[in-house]
C-alpha positions in Angstrom: 8.8 30.1 -23.5 7.4 30.6 -20.3 9.1 31.4 -16.9 11.6 29.0 -15.9 11.2 27.7 -12.3 14.6 26.9 -11.4 15.6 25.8 -7.7 17.9 24.2 -5.8 21.8 23.9 -6.9 24.3 22.0 -8.1 27.5 22.0 -6.2 30.0 19.0 -6.5 28.7 16.4 -9.0 27.2 13.2 -7.5 28.3 9.9 -8.3 25.3 9.6 -10.4 23.6 12.9 -12.2 20.0 11.5 -13.3 17.6 13.8 -15.2 13.9 13.2 -15.5 12.3 14.7 -18.6 8.5 15.0 -18.4 6.4 16.7 -21.5 3.6 19.0 -19.7 0.0 17.8 -20.7 1.6 16.4 -23.9 -1.5 15.0 -25.5 -3.6 18.6 -24.9 -0.3 20.6 -26.0 0.2 18.4 -29.4 -3.3 19.1 -30.1 -2.8 22.8 -29.3 -0.3 22.8 -32.3 -3.1 22.3 -35.1 -5.7 24.1 -33.0 -4.2 27.2 -31.4 -7.6 29.0 -31.0 -8.2 26.8 -28.0 -5.1 28.2 -25.9 -6.1 29.1 -22.5 -9.6 27.0 -22.4 -10.1 23.9 -20.1 -9.5 21.1 -22.3 -10.1 17.1 -22.0 -8.3 14.5 -24.3 -10.6 11.3 -23.9 -12.3 9.1 -26.3 -16.1 10.2 -26.3 -17.9 7.6 -24.4 -19.3 7.8 -21.1 -17.4 5.1 -19.7 -14.2 6.4 -21.1 -11.2 8.1 -18.9 -9.4 11.0 -19.3 -5.9 10.7 -21.1 -4.8 14.1 -20.5 -6.4 17.6 -19.2 -5.0 21.1 -19.5 -4.0 23.1 -16.8 -7.0 25.2 -17.0 -9.1 22.1 -16.7 -6.9 20.6 -13.6 -7.4 23.9 -12.0 -11.2 22.2 -11.4 -9.8 18.9 -10.1 -9.7 16.9 -13.5 -6.5 14.6 -13.5 -5.6 11.9 -15.7 -7.2 8.6 -15.6 -10.3 10.2 -13.8 -13.5 8.7 -15.2 -14.8 11.0 -18.0 -18.2 11.6 -16.8 -16.5 12.7 -13.4 -14.3 15.4 -15.3 -17.0 16.5 -16.8 -18.8 17.1 -13.5 -16.2 19.1 -12.0 -15.4 21.1 -15.1 -18.6 21.3 -17.1 -17.4 24.0 -19.8 -14.3 21.6 -20.8 -13.9 21.2 -24.1 -13.7 17.0 -25.3 -10.7 16.6 -28.0 -10.7 13.1 -29.3 -7.2 11.4 -29.2 -5.3 11.7 -32.3 -2.2 9.4 -34.1 -0.1 12.2 -34.0 1.2 11.2 -30.8 3.7 8.9 -31.0 5.3 10.9 -34.2 5.9 13.7 -31.7 7.1 11.4 -29.1 9.9 10.1 -31.4 10.6 13.1 -32.1 11.1 14.1 -28.5 13.4 11.0 -27.8 15.5 11.8 -30.7 16.5 15.4 -29.4 17.1 13.5 -25.9 19.2 11.0 -27.5 21.3 13.4 -29.2 22.4 14.1 -25.3 23.4 10.4 -24.5 22.9 6.9 -25.2 22.0 6.2 -21.5 18.4 7.3 -22.1 15.2 5.1 -20.8 11.9 6.2 -22.4 9.4 5.2 -19.8 6.2 6.3 -21.4 5.1 8.0 -24.7 6.3 11.6 -22.9 8.5 11.0 -20.5 12.3 9.8 -20.1 15.1 9.3 -17.9 18.6 10.4 -18.9 22.1 9.2 -17.1 24.3 12.7 -17.4 26.9 11.1 -15.1 29.1 10.9 -18.3 27.4 13.7 -20.5 28.5 16.3 -18.1 32.2 15.9 -19.0 32.2 17.2 -22.4 28.6 19.1 -22.7 28.7 21.4 -19.6 26.7 21.3 -16.1 23.6 19.6 -15.8 21.3 22.5 -15.6 22.8 23.4 -19.3 22.3 20.1 -20.7 18.6 20.0 -19.6 17.9 23.6 -20.2 19.2 23.0 -23.8 17.2 19.8 -24.3 14.0 21.9 -23.3 14.8 24.8 -25.6 15.0 22.3 -28.6 12.1 20.5 -27.8 10.2 23.7 -27.4 11.9 25.8 -30.6 11.5 22.7 -32.8 8.5 20.8 -31.6 6.6 23.8 -30.1 6.1 21.5 -26.9 6.6 22.4 -23.0 8.4 20.3 -20.7 9.4 20.0 -17.0 12.9 18.8 -15.9 13.7 17.1 -12.6 17.8 16.4 -12.1 18.9 14.5 -8.8 21.1 11.6 -7.8 18.5 8.8 -8.4 15.7 8.3 -10.5 13.1 8.4 -7.6 14.3 11.9 -6.6 14.3 13.2 -9.9 11.0 12.5 -11.2 9.8 13.8 -7.9 11.7 17.0 -9.0 10.3 17.1 -12.4 6.5 16.6 -10.9 7.4 19.9 -8.5 8.6 22.0 -11.3 5.2 21.8 -13.4 4.4 23.5 -15.3 7.4 24.2 -17.8 10.3 24.0 -15.1 13.5 23.1 -13.9 14.4 22.0 -10.5 17.6 20.5 -9.2 17.9 18.4 -6.1 21.6 18.0 -5.2 22.5 15.0 -3.0 23.1 17.0 0.4 19.4 18.3 -0.1 17.8 15.0 -0.8 16.2 14.6 2.9 15.1 18.5 3.0 13.3 18.0 -0.4 11.6 14.7 0.4 10.6 15.0 4.4 7.4 17.3 4.1 6.2 14.8 1.1 3.3 12.9 2.0 3.9 9.1 2.1 1.3 8.7 -0.6 3.8 10.6 -3.1 6.4 7.8 -2.9 7.3 5.6 -5.9 4.9 2.3 -5.3 2.9 3.7 -2.5 -0.4 3.5 -3.7 -3.8 4.6 -1.7 -4.5 1.7 0.3 -0.6 1.9 1.3 -1.0 5.1 2.0 -4.1 4.7 4.1 -2.5 1.6 6.0 0.5 4.0 6.9 -1.7 7.1 7.8 -3.3 4.6 10.4 0.0 3.9 11.7 0.3 7.7 12.3 2.4 8.2 9.4 1.3 11.2 7.1 4.7 12.5 5.9 8.2 11.3 4.8 9.8 12.6 7.6 7.6 11.0 10.0 8.1 7.6 8.5 11.9 8.5 8.6 11.5 7.9 12.5 11.1 4.3 12.3 13.4 1.7 12.0 13.6 -1.0 9.6 12.3 -3.9 11.8 9.5 -1.8 12.8 8.7 -1.0 9.1 8.7 -4.7 8.2 6.9 -5.9 10.8 4.1 -3.7 10.0 4.1 -3.5 6.3 5.8 -6.8 5.5 9.9 -7.4 4.1 9.7 -6.1 0.9 7.5 -3.4 1.3 9.1 -2.0 5.0 13.0 -2.2 3.2 11.4 -0.1 -0.1 9.6 2.4 2.2 12.4 2.6 4.9 15.1 3.1 1.6 12.9 5.7 0.0 12.3 7.5 3.0 16.0 8.6 2.6 16.2 8.9 -0.9 18.0 5.2 -1.5 16.9 4.2 -4.9 19.4 2.0 -6.4 17.5 1.5 -10.1 19.9 2.2 -13.3 18.7 4.1 -16.0 18.3 1.4 -19.0 18.8 2.1 -22.6 17.3 -0.5 -23.8 13.9 -1.3 -21.9 12.8 -4.8 -22.8 9.5 -5.0 -22.5 8.3 -7.4 -19.4 4.6 -7.3 -20.2 2.3 -6.8 -22.9 -1.5 -6.4 -22.1 -5.0 -5.2 -23.4 -8.0 -4.2 -21.5 -11.8 -2.8 -22.4 -14.3 -1.1 -20.6 -17.7 -2.4 -21.2 -20.5 0.3 -22.2 -22.5 -1.3 -19.8 -21.8 -3.7 -16.9 -22.0 -7.1 -17.9 -23.0 -10.5 -16.0 -23.5 -12.2 -19.6 -21.9 -15.1 -20.3 -21.6 -14.3 -23.9 -20.4 -11.0 -23.7 -17.8 -11.7 -21.1 -16.4 -14.8 -23.4 -16.6 -12.8 -26.5 -14.5 -9.8 -24.8 -12.1 -12.0 -23.1 -11.3 -13.7 -26.4 -10.9 -10.3 -28.2 -8.6 -9.3 -25.8 -6.5 -12.5 -25.6 -6.0 -12.2 -29.3 -4.9 -9.0 -28.9 -2.3 -9.6 -26.5 -1.3 -12.7 -28.6 -1.0 -10.5 -31.7 1.2 -8.2 -29.9 3.2 -10.6 -28.8 4.0 -12.1 -32.1 4.8 -8.5 -33.1 7.2 -8.4 -30.5 8.9 -11.8 -31.2 7.8 -12.8 -27.6 5.6 -15.6 -26.1 4.4 -15.9 -22.5 3.6 -19.2 -19.9 2.0 -16.5 -17.5 -0.8 -14.6 -17.6 -2.4 -11.6 -15.3 -6.0 -11.5 -15.0 -7.6 -8.0 -14.1 -11.5 -7.5 -13.4 -13.3 -4.2 -12.3 -16.7 -4.8 -10.9 -19.6 -2.0 -11.1 -18.5 -0.9 -7.5 -15.1 -0.1 -8.8 -13.4 -2.9 -6.8 -10.7 -4.5 -8.8 -9.8 -8.1 -8.3 -6.3 -9.7 -9.9 -5.4 -12.8 -10.6 -2.6 -14.8 -12.2 -3.4 -17.6 -14.6 -0.8 -20.0 -15.8 -0.9 -21.4 -19.4 -0.2 -25.4 -20.2 2.7 -24.1 -22.4 4.4 -21.0 -23.5 2.6 -20.0 -26.7 1.5 -16.9 -28.8 -1.8 -18.1 -29.7 -5.0 -16.2 -28.4 -7.0 -19.2 -28.5 -5.2 -21.0 -26.3 -4.8 -18.0 -23.7 -8.5 -17.8 -23.9 -9.5 -21.7 -23.1 -6.9 -21.0 -20.1 -8.6 -17.9 -18.9 -12.1 -19.2 -18.9 -11.1 -22.5 -17.5 -9.1 -20.4 -14.5 -11.8 -18.1 -13.5 -14.1 -20.6 -13.4 -12.0 -22.6 -11.2 -11.2 -19.5 -8.8 -15.3 -19.3 -8.8 -14.8 -15.7 -10.1 -17.2 -17.0 -12.9 -20.0 -19.0 -12.6 -20.0 -22.6 -14.3 -21.8 -21.4 -17.3 -19.4 -18.6 -17.7 -21.7 -15.7 -16.2 -20.7 -13.3 -13.4 -22.6 -13.2 -10.3 -21.4 -9.4 -10.2 -21.6 -6.9 -12.8 -18.3 -6.4 -14.3 -17.2 -3.0 -15.5 -13.9 -3.7 -17.0 -11.7 -6.8 -17.9 -8.0 -7.0 -18.7 -5.5 -9.4 -20.0 -1.7 -9.1 -19.6 1.0 -11.2 -20.7 3.7 -11.4 -18.0 7.2 -13.4 -17.8 8.2 -12.8 -21.4 10.8 -14.8 -23.2 11.7 -15.4 -26.8 9.9 -17.2 -29.2 12.5 -19.8 -29.4 12.9 -20.2 -25.9 10.4 -23.4 -25.5 12.3 -25.2 -28.3 12.9 -29.0 -26.9 16.6 -30.1 -27.8 17.2 -33.2 -29.5 19.0 -35.1 -26.5 19.4 -38.5 -28.3 21.1 -39.5 -31.1 18.6 -40.0 -34.0 17.7 -43.8 -34.4 18.4 -44.3 -30.9 15.7 -45.6 -28.6 15.9 -42.5 -26.3 15.2 -40.5 -29.5 12.1 -42.8 -30.6 10.8 -41.8 -27.0 11.6 -37.9 -27.5 10.0 -38.4 -30.8 6.9 -39.5 -29.1 6.7 -36.7 -26.7 5.6 -33.3 -28.4 7.4 -30.4 -28.3 4.3 -28.5 -28.9 0.4 -29.1 -28.4 -0.9 -29.7 -31.8 -4.1 -27.9 -30.8 -1.7 -24.8 -30.0 0.1 -24.9 -33.2 -2.7 -25.1 -35.1 -4.2 -22.2 -33.6 -0.6 -20.4 -33.9 -0.9 -20.7 -37.5 -4.4 -19.6 -38.0 -3.6 -16.6 -36.1 -0.2 -16.0 -38.1 -2.3 -16.1 -41.2 -4.8 -13.7 -39.6 -1.7 -11.3 -38.8 -0.7 -11.3 -42.7 -4.3 -11.0 -43.9 -5.0 -7.9 -41.7 -1.4 -6.4 -42.3 -3.1 -6.1 -46.0 -6.3 -5.2 -45.2 -6.5 -3.6 -42.3 -6.5 -4.6 -38.4 -10.2 -5.9 -38.7 -10.1 -7.4 -42.2 -10.4 -11.2 -40.3 -11.5 -11.9 -37.0 -12.7 -15.3 -35.5 -16.4 -15.7 -36.4 -17.0 -16.0 -32.4 -16.4 -12.4 -32.5 -18.8 -11.0 -35.0 -22.2 -10.3 -33.8 -25.5 -10.0 -35.6 -24.7 -6.4 -36.3 -21.6 -7.0 -37.9 -18.0 -7.0 -36.6 -17.2 -6.5 -33.0 -15.6 -3.1 -32.4 -12.6 -2.7 -30.6 
């Protein structure tokens, strides 16, 4: 099974016992189940396109600096000998089996991605033994039944548990009890803190703050004065191991999105519009499947120099129509002068993304009948549309597309504007 890297210890049970399990190089190890002859070689899972990014890398490839989300072209420069594996459809099946094993431990389970989850073991320890025993039994089952390695971190908060699982990789277990949390955090670079991105880390380093221990030297007013009220409080608490987030068993999807990287950077109005429309249709389809609707979109534009622009786009009404979203997006980007009047971009665009946010149930926008039928008030209300007729027509059309595509395939029917001279647009 490999060496178990058990570090730390468990004395008295803390108020909360949070476990974070993360599968090791998940996509790569799923591929090795059917291609064991590749074990020990540097492997990269990514689509074979010059513009794609690394989805997963074996530890042999990581030794060369290859990381997830890295552009594939860069990964190939770092590790020319790496073998490229196209992603398969098996990952979700294995993910579901992993979550079934974890769900047998406790119903306080929060899946946060296809290959990781948090578990609140506070109640489970009474019947199932120590946190270490529970974690090791889960790892053993996953390895025995699925043939996949995993790493686990255990502590009194989600943040520290996740940091511990990352530190235990590969194939390890690390327990950080409450009385050792500060000892665990202090040596870490500030960039390792949850929610601290590259820009924030650079800002802190510019202030002479490189480690969590150094961050902890500053009081709350000082941090808020230099980083803002919310960010200052966030940094102050995390530097002290304070993370109040609960394990949420049933995660309600807070956003639904899609993005696309162009094969070649684009400034052309037609190409940009076609891709934005396609993304809006994809997001709308996923909203309908989830029984949700949105009033707000988040737009993402990454230029050829990798500068990334994000903008919020309010919608005229709650909708699940891709066409309604698209019209609002184009108008908004032109208003902001991100796109020119003719729809073209003055800067080459590498990537476009559309994300529906502030989701609500499909019935949330239904207007209530406030007046008795036949009364003057009812007549006035009847004259006010509860839904824009244009939006209704497009929602009906897109619902019909869903039905047809469910029978004949995801691309059985598309709007004519997404057809190219060479045939249907590839997504």
